[in-house]
N, C-alpha and C positions, 0 to 999 in steps of 0.2 A: 506495501502497499503506497509508503510511504517513497518507493520509488517514481510512484508515477507522480509522487508530486513534486519529484525535481531534487529530493533528496539526497542524497550518494550511498548506501547502504551495503555494509559489510559484516554477512551473513556470517557466522566463526558456527554456526552447526547448536549442539548436544551435547552438554555435560563438556562443558570445553576450563579447562585448569585457569584457574584466577590470572598466574602469571603468567599464562597464554591472551583473558582477555585484556590488561593493561597493555600488556605490547600490542596486540595491534589499534587500541581507542593510541600508542604514539605513536606508531607505526604510519595511520590512517590520519592525524593530528583532528580523533572527531571530539568532537563538542558536545556530539550525548552519547550515554551510554543507554542502551536496551536492553533490557532484561525483562527474560521472561518465564513461568514456571507452570506446568500443569499439573505435578505431584507435592505434595505439604511435603515430601524428602524433601524436594531440591530445593523449594524454596528459602532453606531459611540461611541457601549456602548465598546468596540474594543483598542480604548483611552484611557477606565476606570479604566482598566489591568492594560495594557503598563504603566501606572499615576501610580499606586501601584507597580503594581513590582521596575518600576524605584523610588516611593520617600521612598519604606519600606530597598531599601537599596539590591534588592534582587537576587541573582546570575541570576537567570532562560531568559533567550533570550526569543523572543517572533514574533513570528511567524507568517505572518497570510496570507488568501488566499478566496477565494471564491469569488461566481459570480458577486455581486455587489463593491468587490474590484481590486481597479489599484497600481501598481508601485506611484504615483504623491499617492494617499489617502495614501499610506504603510509613504512613506517620508515622510506624512503634518504629522501623529499620530505617528511617529519617532519609526515603527516598525522595526525590527533588521532584518528583513526577508520577503519576501516579494513569493509568489509563483502561478502562474497565474490559476494550474492546477494540478488534479493528476501525470500528468510525470513532474510536478516541483522539487516538495517535496521530493521525495530522494533524487536528488542533490542538491537542496539548503540545507535541515534538516545539509547530512554530509558536506558541507561549512561551515555552522553556527559551526555547532561541530567544528573542526579546527580554524577558526575564532575568537573564541567570547572563547577559551579554558582559559584560562589565568580568565575567570569569577563561574568556576566551582573548588570544591576542589579538591585534587590534587588525591584524593584512584579514582581509576578508568576513570576520564575525560580522562586521556591521550591514554586512552589503547582506552576510545569511538571516542576518536578523530582521533584517527587516523586508528584503523582498524574495520572503521566502513565496515558491505560487503555490495558488491559489485556487488553482483547478490544474486534473491529472493533465499527463502527456500523453499525443494519441497513441 
């Protein structure tokens, strides 16, 4: 869905180790790290990612979602954003880019925050 709205997405797959997530975020200069969980056994790993991002002082914002997550869980683990379903993701990601633009390096971030497309590409 995000690709259709002009976002550059790097899908790392399932059960990705924490260090691989952080390395990919650095390599691709990601502004948003998106995490999804379909089982309660894996959703607790989301907090590990958020703690690592914060603990290392990284600029990335972290958005979570998935069948087993809730707004209260997102708040509990200090996620920057929460999407109930795929329909929420684009608007939330766009809002996060604007709300947290001070975290991103200046080059390109203002353009990304203010000029994100509003309709899907063909």
